[in-house]
N, C-alpha and C positions, 0 to 999 in steps of 0.2 A: 355578085356583091351582096344581094339581099339574103344570101345564105348565111351571112355573118349574123343576122338577127336570130337565126335558129339556134345559135350557140349561147344565147342569153339563158341563164339558169332559172329565170322567172317563168311562172305560168303565164299563159296568154292574157289572163285578166289583170296582170300587173306588169305588162310591157308598155312602155311609153315611147316606143319608136316603131314607126310603121314601115319606113323605107330608108335604106342607105342610099345616099347620093354619091358620096366618094369615100374611099378608104385607102389610105396610105398605111399599110400594115405596120403596126407598132409605133406609128408616128402621129397620125391625125385622121379625123373622119368627120363627115357631115351627114346628118340624117334628118328625117322629118317625122313629125307626129301631128296628126289631125285630131283635135278634140271633137269627138263625134256628137256629144250631147246626151247620149243615153248611158254614160258611165254611171254606175251606182253612187259613187261619191259626190256627184253633182247634185243629187237630190237634197243633200244637206249643206252644200257649200255654194251658194246660198240659195234657199228656196225662192224662186221667182227671179233670181239674178245670178245664175250659175257662173262660177269662175273656177279655173284650174287652180287647186291649192299650190302655193309656192313650194312646199316641200315635195310635191310630185314633179314639179318642174326641175327641182334639184335632182330628184331620182332619175328623171329622163337623161339629164346631163351625165350622171354617174353611170347609167347603163351604156351610154355611148362611149364614155371613157373606158369602160370595161371591155367593150368590143374592140376598141382600138388597141388596148394593151394586150388582150388575149390573142390578137392576130399577129403579134410580132414574130417574124420568122427566126429571130435570133434567140428567142426565149420560149421554152415550152409553156403552155397555158398553166396558170396557177390554180390549183384546186381550191374550191370554196372562196373565190374572190368576192369580197364584200366592201361596201362603202364603210369607211371607218372614221373619216374626218371631213369636215367642210370648213373652208377658210375664205375670208374675204368675199363672202356671198352678198350680192346685191340683187334683190328682186325688184325690178323696175316696171313691171307690168304683169297683167294677169289675162291669159287667153280665155276666150268665151267659146261656147259651142260653135262648131263648124270652122273655127280658125285653124290655120296651118302654122305650126311652129317649126322653125329650122334651128337645129342644134349643131354646134361645132365643138369638137374636143381635140385636145392636143396633149400627148404625153410629154411631161417636162423632165421627169427623172424616174429612174428605177433603182431600188436598193434592196437586194434580196427579194423578199416576198411583198415589198411595199412599192406602190406606184403612185406618183404624184402627177396630176393632170390639171389642165386649165380648160374651162368650158364656158361657152356662151350660148344664149338662145335669142333668136330674133322673131319678131312677129311683123309681117309686112315690111321688113327692112329695118325695123326699130328694135334696138337692144332692149330685152326684157329680163335678162339674167346674165350675170357674170360671176364666176366662182372658181375656186381651186378645190379639188377633191383629192383625198387620199384613199386608195383602194388597197386592201390587204388580202393576200391569199394565205392558205395554211402553210406554216413554215416547213 
């Protein structure tokens, strides 16, 4: 199942998923990301009080949604799949170094090269992100 993470098009320095917990191909998935504390972006966000930026939490959710969508056995993987829209996003918390984030993503709909997904993130069982994302591949 963790082989699915190898299909992310991002380089290792921009992957915000460490481990897949579940994957229902094309439908839903659950993954984890541990904020280690040595990530370069934490030096500036915020010095002395580091927090995971909310936009990177959204990126982690989009990465998981992409893994779920690209694993669909009924549809070939879309080339160049990218995040193209975020809707109804609520960032309700900010992880700190050494904290473990659990992400959930579910594909809601597909239309051609567009994929609509819903995602959430929790920290110690508390909701810290909910959003809908649209991913688009090359037509």
